[in-house]
C-alpha positions, 0 to 999 in steps of 0.5 A, a space after each residue: 890923551 889931551 894935547 896942547 901947544 905951549 910955544 913954537 912947535 913945543 907940545 905937551 901931552 897929558 894922560 886922561 887914563 893915569 894921574 894926568 901924567 905929562 910928556 912933551 915934544 919939541 918938533 923941528 924939520 930935522 926931527 923931534 925931541 921927546 920928553 918922556 912918554 905916556 904910561 899906556 900904549 893906547 895913549 903913547 900910540 896917539 902921541 906917536 901918531 900925532 908926531 908922524 904927521 907933525 914931524 915926518 923926520 921922526 923922533 931923534 931923541 927921547 929924554 927920560 926925566 926919571 925911571 918911573 913907569 908912568 914916564 918910560 913905558 912908551 919908549 919902545 914905540 920910538 926905536 929909531 930915537 936915541 934914548 937920553 937920561 941920567 946915568 942912575 936912570 939906566 941903573 934903576 930901569 935895570 934894577 927896578 923898572 924891568 922887574 916891576 914891568 913883569 909884575 905889572 903885566 900880570 895885572 894889566 894885559 894892555 902892557 903885554 907889548 911894552 918892553 923896557 928900553 935902556 938909555 943910549 946916552 947918559 950924563 952924570 953930574 950937573 947938566 947936559 945939552 942937546 941941540 937940534 935945528 938950532 933948538 938948545 935943550 938943557 938936561 938938568 939933574 934935579 934929584 929929590 923925587 928920585 935920585 935920577 930926576 932930570 928937568 928939561 929946559 928949552 932955552 930960547 922958548 923958556 919952557 921948562 919940563 920940570 917932570 916930577 920935580 914939580 907936582 901939585 904935591 911934592 912926592 918924596 917917598 922914593 926920594 930925598 926931602 933935602 935934595 928936592 928942596 935944592 932942586 926946587 930952588 933951581 926951578 925958581 932961578 930959571 927964567 920961565 914962560 911955561 912950566 910943565 909939571 910931571 902931573 897936572 896943568 901947565 904953570 904960567 910964568 907969574 905962578 912959578 915962584 908961588 908954586 915953588 914956595 908952596 912946595 918948599 913950605 909943604 916940605 917944611 910942614 910935613 917934616 915938622 909934623 912927623 918930627 912932632 909925632 915921633 917926639 910924642 911917641 905916636 904910632 905911624 898910623 896916626 899920621 893918616 889923620 894929617 890932612 894935606 890941607 893942614 900942610 898948606 896944599 889942596 886935595 883937589 888936583 889929580 882927581 884927589 890922587 894928591 892925598 895918596 901921595 901926601 899919605 905916602 910922604 908922611 909914612 916914608 918920612 916917619 920911617 926915615 926920621 924914626 930910624 935916624 933918631 
């Protein structure tokens, strides 16, 4: 696990094991607000150990940005904290998260101790605010990557935990392209000093709008390419020839995992667009 401080007592934890997935912590004298957890107990325990030293009052809240395993599997290590998420996150953890964990345990012995925790506090539309020791944190519903996706904005510090709404390549296989466009535009409207992606490096203020526009352009491009393939009667497998570079993004981030995400995007779009035709 890699740890960095991005503002006054605000920390980002990045996994060295899986896809450079990130989690965060806002530390105060009265406790900490965590944003997501890391996917494997080894690194989640490192995160918890650091917080034991940095914040003796312990974690007061754990905010889940969405139900995906790589962001939720460490919540069982913070039983004293209130778990906060969008209402759909609770439903998706029950419907998909719990069965997926049982299947994953059969493949990965390290997950044997992991258990799913369901949110204690949920919200439905728009935003929800938390306040702790004068730190105001806004939870902003930003569907697109998933229907329950939520960003976390620390107002005074202008730090945005964008989660998987912002990634080195947008991921819509489990989401909705148009909803993600709307959510990305919300990112561009916020005053931001540091933006924490759900995977990958922290983005600095001057890069935010460039990154958002690149993501919007990518979504436009893949939709056009898939629509053209369907119009020309090409089979879905032909989409694998469409490189991520030809859609405006690099294949280098996340140790090349972005190419897999890109391929999944194309295949999901093909199914949706062909069905709607």
